[in-house]
N, C-alpha and C positions, 0 to 999 in steps of 0.2 A: 504495499497499500504504500501510494506517494506523499510527500508533504504538502501540507493546506495551504491556499494560495491566500498568502500576506496583503491585506486588507493595504489599497494605497491611496495615498491622499486629491485628489482630482478635486480643482473648482469648476473644470471647462463641462458644462452639461447642455449636449445638443443627440439627445436621443431618439429616433427614427428618423431621423432631417438626414435626406441623400444631399451629393455635387455630383452635378453626373454635365456632362460635353453642351452646352448650348445646342438646338435645332433639332434635337436628338429625341424621340418617348422613351418612358424610361422602362418599360416592357420590352424592347429592339437593344440594351446596352445587359450584358452581363455587370450583375452588384460584388463588388470586394467589403467587406466590413472590416469597418475605423473603429476601434475600442476605443474608449474614453481613456482607456492609459495613455495609450497609444497619440492620442489626439490629446494629450494632456504636455507626451514630451516633447512632440512637435513643437508645441504651444511657448517650453520653456526652454531648451538650448536651441531652435532654429527661430524662433518671433521674437523672444524675451532675452539673447542672449547670452541666458547660466552655463554655467560650466556643467559637465556630466554631475561629476559630486554634488554640487549647488543642487539641480534640479534633483536628485536623489535624497535629497535631504529636506525637499520641499514634501515631496510624494512619499517623505515615510519608507526609501526604497535602498537598498543599495549601488552603488554606480552601476555596480557590474551585471546588475537589471535596467537602469534605465537604459545606460550598450543595447540589451537589447532588445529592449521597447524599440528601443528608438530605430535600430538597423528592425527589425520589421514593418515601423509602420513609414519610412521612407521605403521600402521597398514595397511596399503596396500603394503606395501615392506613386510611383513611378512610374508603377503598373497600369493604375488607372489612368495615370497620364498617356503612356505612351499605345496601348488597344483601348483606349476609348471607355474605357469601361468607369460604370457610375460608385462612388462609396458610398458605401449605407452609413453614418455612428452609430452604433450601439455600444448597451452600456456594458464594464466588463464584466 
């Protein structure tokens, strides 16, 4: 049995909203789920310019966890942009 997932502090709340390419109906697009903790990590590191260590303190997780979350979030965002998919914002 694995370890229980540690609760992360996330201030960004946009559950259920989507971000999609203009001019294409959502039903014709592949959906990629972007979780609340991934969006929060992107906001803290890429938008606000915090280091991974500072972002980890803000979210109550380790720097290594932030690095893993950022890698996943950046991959999903790049995939959505390149493949013209929609991002669906979900709770963690």
